C-alpha positions, 0 to 999 in steps of 0.5 A, a space after each residue: 138148676 141145683 142151688 148151691 147155698 144151704 139155708 133152712 128156716 124152721 118155723 117150729 124149732 122152739 127148744 131155746 133153753 139157752 142161747 148156746 144150746 137151744 139149737 144144739 145139733 142143727 145142721 143145714 138141710 138141702 141145697 137151695 137159696 130159698 128158705 124152706 118152711 117146716 109146718 106141723 104134721 097135717 094129720 094132727 090137725 083137727 078136721 072138724 069143729 064142734 058147734 051147736 048151730 043148725 044141723 046143716 051147718 058144715 064144720 070149719 075143719 081142715 080147709 078153715 085152718 089152712 085159710 087161717 094159716 095163710 092169713 096168719 102168715 100175712 098178719 103176723 110175719 115179715 120178711 127180714 134181711 140181716 145185713 152184715 158188713 165185710 161181705 167177703 170175709 164173712 160170706 159162708 159163715 154159720 148163722 142162727 136166729 132165735 126168737 126170744 119173745 113174741 109181740 103177741 102176748 098170751 096171759 092168764 089170771 092168777 090169785 093169791 092161792 095159785 101162786 103158792 102152787 109150784 106146778 101152777 107157777 112153773 106152767 105160768 112162768 114158762 108159757 104165759 107172758 102177762 097176768 091179770 088178777 082174778 079178784 084182788 083188784 076188784 072193788 068188792 075185794 079192796 073195800 069190802 067194808 066202807 072205808 076199810 081198804 085192803 091192797 095187800 093182796 094186790 100188792 103181793 100179786 104185783 110183787 110176784 109178777 114183777 119178780 117174774 117179769 109179767 105185765 099185768 092187766 088192771 081188772 077191774 076198777 068198777 063192775 056194772 052188774 048189780 049182784 057183784 056190788 058191795 051191799 054198803 054201796 047199795 045203801 048210799 044216796 046219790 051224792 054219797 055214791 058219787 063221792 064213793 066212786 070218786 074216792 075209788 078212782 083216786 085211791 086206786 089210780 094214784 096208788 098204782 099209777 103206771 103199774 097196769 098197762 091196761 084197765 077194764 074200767 067198768 066191767 060188763 056194761 052190756 049186762 049191767 047198769 048199777 052206776 048208770 041207774 043211780 048216777 045218770 047217763 054220763 057216769 060211765 064216760 066220767 069213769 073213763 075220763 077220770 081214769 085217763 086223767 089220773 093214769 094217762 099211760 094206761 089203755 082203757 078197755 070196755 070188757 064184756 061177755 058173749 059178744 064173740 058167740 053170736 048167741 046173746 041178743 044183749 051182747 051183739 057186736 053192733 050193740 058193743 060198737 054202739 056203746 063204744 061210740 056213745 062213750 067216745 062222744 062223751 069224751 071217754 078215752 076208750 082205747 081197747 075192746 075186751 072180749 071175755 071169751 067164756 066159750 062153749 062149742 065155738 064156731 070159727 066163722 062166727 068168731 071171725 064175723 064178730 072180730 071183723 065188725 068190732 075191727 071197724 072201730 080201729 081199736 085193738 081187741 083182746 080176748 081177756 078171760 078165755 076159757 073153753 069148756 068141754 068135758 071131753 078133753 080131746 074135743 076141748 083141745 079142738 075147740 081151743 084151737 078154733 078160738 086161738 087160730 081165729 084170734 091169732 089170725 085176725 089183725 085187730 086182735 093184739 093179745 089173749 088172756 086165759 081165765 085160769 088153766 089148772 084143774 081145781 083153780 078155775 071159775 068154769 069147769 071142764 076148761 083146764 089145760 093142766 090137771 090138778 096133779 100138774 100134768 098137761 092134758 091134751 088141751 094144754 098140749 094143743 096150746 103149747 103146740 100152737 105157741 111153738 108153731 107161732 115162733 120162728 127160728 132160722 139157721 143157715 149161712 151168710 150169702 155172698 152179699 153179706 146177707 141172711 134172709 128169713 121170714 119170721 113172726 113179729 117179736 124180739 130175736 137174738 142172732 148168733 154168728 159163728 166165724 173163724 174168730 168166734 161167736 158173736 151175738 146181737 138182739 133185734 126186733 121184728 115189728 109189723 110192716 108190709 115191706 121187708 125189714 132190712 137191718 144193719 147188724 154191724 157185728 
């Protein structure tokens, strides 16, 4: 039987430069009360991933991505019913729904130099939601010489982020690896070092209380033990306890590398979980797990297995320093898609931070998304395409009950309703949930 109501759901329409013009030129398509979904061209989906595991390993390819799309739909989307009053007078009115923000943030690291580069700033402000300072908050930067504090650089970056509406991860209060510890700290005895640690906590956390929603408390404890070797087994938990006391609103993370790769015996998911449990048993308020994500030749199933194991802690997981290194930019784009699809489809992952994105301004080579001249390469286009795929816009008409139904990604939206008397707008939020979200619009 032919349907009579025109409704279309376009999951990939993202040209939302303004509320009024973002969907300019749209028109209802088809004649069915069910929402139709537009997916990206399957021919553009990579058919293989690149990896360095055994020769008989079968690449993830298209079948893996199909599975991840289904998983993503379940994990990141929800059915929504917008309910309007006075159904008789509003039935048939044109409606458009546009997603303005996602509840799953993507971010990137910045420093004092790159925020002077207009091409960098343009890409960052358009495509990223959060920031993290590359070095400017680290102890070796803020107190390179004993007693000589420098917060000017961090303050300047915070001001930049405030102006652009970007929350900032606090990276990092301490760093456990010996070769990045200031020389003056290495010359202190036990009591002097303990005093310096307490001074660092007091100075940093009272200055910036409430400014950083996340802190990496003691970076890379799976790979370093500078403070533990000198101050005893309780020092790492002490750092967490004191951070929670001085800035109780911040979520406190462990943060380490190679955990997601399956190739480092010092950084297995099991050892990470063991470390987290030990910290918690000593009263450490561990609130999140950071996977740095310095990746080469990623294998999706390996990443997923690590995420599954870490998820047993019931702690949120963030990729905190993602860069995917591959000299061939086409392969880099495919490798990046492998990592991002695995992360986005996993229910325990709550955000992804890139460790830079512009050529000449990154810690690792062959990982950029944007070339030094500001042009976006294939890896950058793949990232933009995925963000477009993971954004929802819907359009159609109010039904005879005064309702409009769609399925959308979690985040904030604006609905625009066109009636004989004019256009009306209202914002709403789609949060996680297993049941349809019913919202009274009362426009």
